[in-house]
N, C-alpha and C positions, 0 to 999 in steps of 0.2 A: 504493499500499499503505500503510495506517495500522495502528498497534499502540495497544490501551487498555487498562490496567490494571485489572483487576476490583477486586483489593485496594489501592487509593489509600493507604489508612492505612498500608501497610507499605512505601511508597515509600522513606521516610529509611534502611531496611535497605540500599538500594541502595550506601550509605557503606562498608557492610563488604566492599566487593568490594576496599578496599586492605588487608584485614587479612592476607593472604598476602604482601604486598610488604614490610608493616612487620615482621613476625616475620621474614622473609628477612633484612631489614637488621638488625634489633637480634640476630639470632641468629649473627651473622658473629663467630668467633671469633679472637682474635691466637694466632698460632703460639708455644710456648715457644721461648726462646732457650739455645742451647747453645754452649760454646766449645769449639771443634777448632781444630788447629793448622793444620790446612787446610781450608779450606771452598768450595774452586773446585767440586770434584764435587759437593758438594750443592747449591751455587747453580746448576750446571747442570741437576740432576736437579728440583728446584724449578721452573725456566723451562718444560722439558716438562711437567711435571705441571698446570702453572696452563693450559697452551696447551690441554690435554685438558679439564680440569675446568670452565673459564669456559663454554663452549658448553652442556654438560651441565646447570650449575645454571641456566641462562637457560631453558632449555627446560622443567625440573623447575618453576620459578616460574611460567613461560607455563601450564602445564597446571594447576598447583594454582589459580591465577588464575582460570581459565576454568572449572574444575569448582565453585571457589566462586561464580562470578557466575551458573551454571546453578541452583544450589541457591537463591540468593536468588531468581532471576527464577521460579524456581518456585511460590514463597509469593506472589508478586506476581499471579500468575495472568493472566498476558497473552493478549489476544485480538487475532485479525489480522483486519483488514477488507481486502477486496481492493480496493474503489475509495474510498470514504470513511467516516468516524467516523459511527455514527449520531446519532441525535437526544440531547438531553439524558438523562442517567442518571435512571431513576426513572418515565420515561415509560411508559405501556401502549401496547402494539401491537395495533392493529387490522387484520387479515389476512380477506380473501376470496379464496377459491379457486375460480376459474372451471375445472370439469372438461368437456370435450368428451364428451358423450354421444351423438353422432349417429352414424348408420349407420356410417361410414368407419372408426371406432375399433372395430369388429368384424372387422376384418382380423387374421388371425394372423400375428403376425411371429414365426415361431418357434414356441415351445412355448405362448405365451400371446398374447391379444389385445393391441391398442393400449388398450384399455380398461382392462385389467387393470392394465399398465403405468402407466396413468395415475392409477389409484386409488392404486396405490403410493407414487407420487412425490408425490401429493396428501397423502397420508399422512406423509410425511418433512417437505413444507412445514409440516404443523402440528405436528410435532415439535418440543419444545421451548418452546412457549410456555407461560407461567406463568400462575398465578390472575389476575393482573391485567390479562392480554390478552383480547382477545375475537376472536372468528373466526366465519365462516360459510362452506358451500362451496353454490356456484350451479351446477346442472345445466345444461349449453349444451344445449336442447331448444327444440321450438316448442312453446309460448313458453318462456323460461327459467324454472328453478324452483330456488328457496332450500331448503335442507334446515330452517334456520329462520327464523322469519318477520323476525328483526334478528339483530343480532350479539349472539353470546352467548360464555360463558365454559367451555360444555361439551364442551371438546375431545374427550373421550372418544366422547361420542355422536356427533359427525361422524365419527370414525374409523370406528366402528362402521357409519355409512352409508355410508362408501366401501367396507367390506367386503361390504357387503348389495345394494349398486347393481349393476343391469343395463341394457347399452346399449339404445339405441333404434334403429330403423330411421327415424327423423326426420331432416329437414335443417333447420337453424335459422340465426337471424342473429345472427353475434358482436356486433354494436352493441347488440342488445336487452341480451344477456347483461352487457355492459360498462356500459351504462346502469344496471341494476338494482344491480349491485356498487358502482357509483359513488354511487348514492342512499343505499346503506346507510351508506358512508363519510362522507357528505358532513357530518354533523353530529357525527361521532365526534372525540375529543380524544385527542392523542397521535401516534403514528407509523401513517401509513396506506398498506396495501400491497394490491395486485392482484397475484395468481399465476395465469396462464393455463397449463393443462396440457391439451396438446391434441397431435395429428399435423399442424394448420396445413395443412389441404386446401386447395390452391391455388382450387377454385371458391368454396370458402366464406370463406376468409380473406383473399382479394385485395384485399377493401376492407372492413375491419372497422368501419370508422367512427372519429368523434371523439368529443369530448364528456368525456374524462377529464381531471378538474381537475388542475391542475399540482401542488399539493402531494401528489397521489398516485402513489406509486412503482408502477411496473407491470414485472413480471417474464415472461418466458415459457419455458416448459419443454416441449420438443418431445420426444414418445415415437415419431417415427417413425424407425427407425435405418437402413432401407435403402429404396429403392425398390419400390415395389409393383405387380406385375403383375396385372391384372383381366380375364376374359372375363365381359361381362355381357350377360344377356338384356334390352334395353333398353325394348320395348315392342310390342303386341301390335296391331295394326290390321285391324279387320273391316270388309270393304266387299261390299255396304253395311252402316252399322252397325246400323240396325234392320232387317234383311231381313224377307221374307213367308215365311208356311209354304213349303217346297219349293222357295223360289228359290234359285238357285245363289249360293254365297258363297265369297269369296276370303278367306283369313288370312294375313296376314303377321307373321312374327315376325322384329324385326330383334334383330341379335346385336352389339356394338361390341366391339372390341378394345383395351383400354388398356394396349399395351406395344408396345416397340420391334421386336419380332418377328412375323412372321406366324402365324396360330394356326388350327387347324382345330377345328371342334366339330359335335356332332350335336344337332340341336334337335328334342325329343320333344313332340308334339301330342296333347292328348285334348280332345275337343270333341264333346259328344251321344255319336253312336256312332262318330264318327271317332277313329281311334287311328293314328296317322301319325308316320314319323320321315325327316329329311332331313339330310344332312350339308351343311356350310357351309364355305368357307374366308373368313377375313378377314385383310385386309391390315393391316400394323402402323400403329395408331392409325387403323384404318378401322372402316369397318362393312358388314353383310352382310345381306339378308334370306332367310329360308325361305318359301316360299310354298307354301299348301296350298289345296285346293279341295273344297268338300262341300256338302250340303243338309242342312236342320233340318226334319224331316217336318210337326211339328206347333207351334203357336203356343205361347208360353211363355218363361222365363228360361232359357237354357243357359249353364252354366258353360264356361270356354275355359281350360285350364292347358297352358302351354309351358314346358319345362325344357331346361337344357343340363348337362353334366358338373359335378361339386363341383371347387371349387378354395379356396383359402385365402380366399377372400370369400363366403361363400354366401348372402348376403341378396339378390344379384342373379341368383342361377342359375335362378330361377323368376318367371315374370310371369302374371298372371290377368285374365281379361275376363269380363264378364257381357252375354251378347248376348240382347236382347230379340227373339224372333221373332212377329213380329205377323200376326194372321189376316188384315188388311187395311189398306190405306194410308188414312188418314184427310186428305184434301183438304179444307183451307177453301176457300170460295168467297165471293167478294165479287160481288153482283148489282147493281151500279151501272149496268150496259149489260144489261138483262132478258133481251134475245134472246140475248146472247151467251154470258151465265151459262147460260141453259135449254138451250143446245146442248152446253155443257161438261159440265152435270149429266148429261143423257142420255148422252151417251160416257163419263163415269165410272161411271154404273151400268152400261152394256154391258160394260166391262171385267172386271167380275165382282170383282175384289180391290181396287177404289178405293171408299172411301163419301165421298161428298160431305157436308160440315157448313157451314152457312151464317154467315159471319163479317162483322163491322163495323168499318168504319174508324175509327170513333169510339172501339171500345176495341180496340187491337192486342193484347193482353197475352190476350184470350179465344182468339187464335190459336196460343198458344205450344204447345199439346199437340198441333197438327197435324205430320204429316210434309212435307207441302207447301201453297203457298199459291197460289190463282188468282185473280187480281183482274181482273175485267172491268168495264171503264169507271171505274177509280180517278183521279181528278182532280189526287191529289197531297196530298191533305190529310194534316195529322200525319206529314210523313216519316220523323220522329226514331223512332215507334215500331216503323216496319216495318223501320228500318236495325238497331234493336236485334235484331230478330227474324232479320234476315238475317246479323248478327253471331253469333249463337248456333246457326248453321249451318243455318236453315231455307230451302229452296229457295223461290223467287218466280216464277210465270210472271204477266206484266202486260201486259194490253191497254189501253194509255192512252184514256182520254175525249178526242176533239176539244178543242183549247183548253188543255190540260194544258202548263204552262209548263215549260220544259227545266231550270228550277231543280229543280225536284220530283226529275228524274231524279239530278241532281248532289248532292242532299242526299241520297239514299239511297244512292249510290254513294261518298259523301265525297270529291267532287269539288268544287274550287273553284266557286262559284256565277257562271253566266253574267254577264256585264255587262248593266247594265238598257240598255234594254228586253229583257227576257228572250225568246228565240225559244219558240216553243209547237208543240205536235204538232198537225197540221192534217189534214184529211179532205179528200183529193183523189181525184177519179173521172175519168181521163182517158177522152177520146173512143174510144181503141183498148182492146182487153182486156189486163190485164196476165197475165203469164206469169212462171213462177218457175224459179229455176236454184239448185242445190246449191252453196253457197260452199265448205265444208269437209267434203270427203267421206271425210276420215280420220278424222271424230268420231265416238266410240262412239254418238251419236244414231242415225247411219245403219248401223249393222253390221247390222242386222236385214234391212236393204233391199239388201245389196251381191249377194245370189244371184238377185235378181229375182222371187222368188215372191209377194213382199208389195207388188208394184207399185213404182211411182215415186211419191215424196211431192211431187216438184217438178210432176207433171201437175195436167192442169185448169187454169181460169184465171179470173181476180178480175176486178172492175169497179171495185174502190175499194181505197184503202190509205191510211195515215197518213203524212204528211212527219215523217220523223226528223231533229229538229236534233242538230247535233254538239255535243256536251259536252267541253270539253277537260278533260283528266286520268280521264276515264271511258272508254277504250279498249275496247270490246266485241269478241267474237271473233262475225264474223257467219256464221251456220251456212246460214242459206238467204236470198235476196235475189230481188227483182225483175230481170228482165233490163235495166232501165236502171239499177241498181245500189242502189238504196233498199232497206235490211235489212228481212226479212220475219219472220226470226227471229235474233235477236242475244243472246249471253251477256255480262254484266257481272260482274266479280268484285266482291263487296261483302263485306268483311269475311271470317266463316267461310262464307259462303252464297255463292250465285248468283242472279241476279236474271235471267229470259229475258224479253226484251221481246218480245213476240207482235203482231206486225203482220199479222194472217191474217184476214180478213173471215170469219165463218163464218154471217153470216145469208143465208138462202137469196136474197135479193135481190141478193148482191154476188158472185154467181160460182158456179160448179159445185165448186169445190174443197172444201169440206167435205162434199159428197156422195158424195166418191170413197171406193173401199175402203181407200185408204191414209191415210185421215183420223184414224181409230181406232187402228191400231197406232203412226202417228207420235206422237200424243198419249200413249199409253201410255209408249213408250219415252222419250220426253222427262220424263216424271215419275219413272221409274226410275233413267235415267241422272243426273239432277239430283239425286236423293235419294242416290245413290250417293257423292255427294262430301262427305255430311256427316261431320264429323268426330266420331270415337269418343271422343276424349279430353271432349268437351262433354256425355255422355250421363251421366244423374245417378246410375249406380253405381259410378263412378270415384272415388276418394278417395286422400289423401295421407297417410302416416303422421302420427298426431299429431290428425288432424280427426274428429269426429263423424260417425259413420255415420247415414244417414236412409233411411228408407222410407216411401214414401207408401201408403196403402190406402183405397180407396173404399168398402168395407164397414166397417160399424160393428165396432171392435174392441177389447177392453180391453186395457191396457197390460200387466195381469197374466198373460193368455193369451199374448202376444208374446213369444219367445225368439230372442237372436241369436248364433248359435254360431261359434268358430272350431276348426273340428276338434271335439273332446269338449268344448271349455272354453267355457263362455257368459261373454257381455260384460255386464254389468249395472251401474248400474241402468238400464232405458230411461225416458225421458220422452216425455211428447206433447204436440203442438201443434195447433191446427186449420190446415186448409189445404184451402179452399175447400169441396167438399162431403164431402170426406173428412177424413183424418187424416193427420197425418205423425208417426212415431216416431223418436226420436234417440237415439245411443247415447252413452255417454263417450267419450273421444277414444281412438282406435285407435292404440297404439303400435308395433304389429306388422304387418308385411305378412302377406298370406294373402287366402283365399276365406272370408268370412263370410257365413253361411246364417241367414237369416229365418225362422224357424219357428212356425207358429199352429197349437198342437197338434202333430200327427203331419204338418201337411201343410208342405210348402216354400212359402212365398209370395213369396220373393226372395232374391236375391242382391247381396252388396257386395263389392266388390274394394278392396284397400290394396296399391299396388305402390310399390316403392322410387323416390325421385325420381331422374331420370339422373343429375342431378349429383353424387350421392352414389358412383356407380361409378367415376368418375375420381379414384384415389387418390393422384394426385402431388399431393407437398406442397411448401412453402416451405423454403426454405436458412434456415441462421440468419442469413446476411448480410441478406436479404429480411425477416426478422422483425424485427432490429434497425432496419431502415429505418423501423420504425412509430414508432422511440423508445422502443422497450420494451428490457430487458436479456434478451438471449437465454442461456438456462442450458442445460446439458446434465443435470440433475437436480433433485429436490427437495433432496438433502441441499446442492447448491451453493446454493439460494436461501436456506436456514438460516443457511449459513457467510455469506453478504452481509448478512444480517437480525442474526444474533446472533454472527458473528465466528468463526473457528477457534481453538478454546483450544491455546495452545501449550506448556502444561504436560506433557503427554505428551512433547514433543519435546525439552523443557528436561531432565527427568528422563532420559531415555536419554542426552543430551550429558553430564549429570553423572556418570552410571555409566561413560561412555565415557572422558571425562577420568581420571576416577579410575583406570581400568584401565590406560590409558596412562602415567598417573604412577608407578602401581605396576612396570609393565614397564620403564619409564625408570630410576628407583631400582634394580630388580634388576640391570640391565646396567650401572648406575654402581658398585656392590657388585664386580660380578665384574672389571670393569676397572680 
């Protein structure tokens, strides 16, 4: 504790505290002398009276002295500082208040949200700044944004911005906001302070980052008054992510329980013509999924909306998805092995729902728009480009060319390169015919053949195959194999997609397997099952709050003719940029969650969805000791920040004490007169 007197010029007045004592000493009167014949009785009476009056006189003297000291201290205007005295008098103060405007601040803590409480506390921090002080407010968003371009003296404008502000659905990095605030204060002269007003959500503030200079004082005000329970609709998964028209689709809605007690919820789903409701039970701090099945009758973009009941945090009670229903499957076909590619092409055309497109190994980027990729005779050139496609979720079926080094398979799968000299795929043609067997009968690939009506995919014979070298770190699941153990179909996990090694010769001179009835349904099931593993999060229609939404159109379109709507409100202005043969239209950052509709005149040409980041649904917050471990002053309110910065004025207390001592002195004097 430290005390600073505002009116230092009046400090000599402190000597006047001795005035009541001096008056008491000089005002002592000597009693008159009277002569009596006998004074024994009077002497006894005086001794008893002195015994009573002496403590009473001292009490009156103490009360008068204390009242006088309180009055003198009142004029000195002392300020109490809790930790240490501020800098030298006359210095300007430079204050940056970081206000958390991320999604978790929308939780309703009683009658108001945490964000409203944060703006109130921030206004308290700014209160009391004088004309020589400078300040600014930084919103913790993605990215952080300052109200003023630099520190300014317009405190009233900053307070008004706090009254008008609204919480966003964004997730942000506290280190970015601290860096912005420190940059503003770096060249400022005088005292430098950063005050953070937030709920200090654990998922966001666990590692706030370093980099605040030592000459900047950092204080933290938490507006999280109690533990927040929350039930969130975390995500929607659609499998397959880009289904074909009239193909069965599975929709999984994941619900998470961020509380210490089990919860019940009902999930409502609306997807095209599908309207369903399912109850779910979620364990404490657990998750559960509601599964729906349906079909989309025609091609196009179908919006999917899932919701649960309302609670104190409404931002994560609804989630959206945009499902692109395709009229056919676009399969990229590399024809380095012309005979195999021709057989595959005929089979794809026979399926009816697959459309083969020729691609080149010299430019893997052109295969990015395909739904699957089939490589006939790829020899391993430019494996990095193919791995990028696999990482983005594109399924690949590969028949290696004889002599392809195993290092190509390792590079695509992200496994360590084999030791030199690298083994290679080699063509082998044994004397005896080769026969097949199913190695993973429980795999979804063979579900169609379980009843026997589509034949046996392991039937037939082959007269040649490739030897498959072992690649450490790239462990496949063998789906079919030759009876002596060599893989015939093997699935490798590569990033977000799958690579299926095809070791089945389809040339007529290599056996009769490709001429059997099972060949066509097996190829179709292979394409459908591998494509179904595509991750919906990688589709171009999903965005995070604070990102710009984008739509690509192949047809010529003017920016003025396109509108992006969220409900009845347009999001403008839109910008345009070239994107291959078409154009891509980009919106301003979208701070709110929801389903956004792209309209060209009266026609709906696409949807974009903005869902709440899953980390924002966990509303657990850091405790004051955890905040203090960052080296910050953990305070319980904006008024407390002002008290540490400006000091607590003691004159109201001194005025009250002076009045109290005066009343006590009056009461004591009245009692003395009575006795």
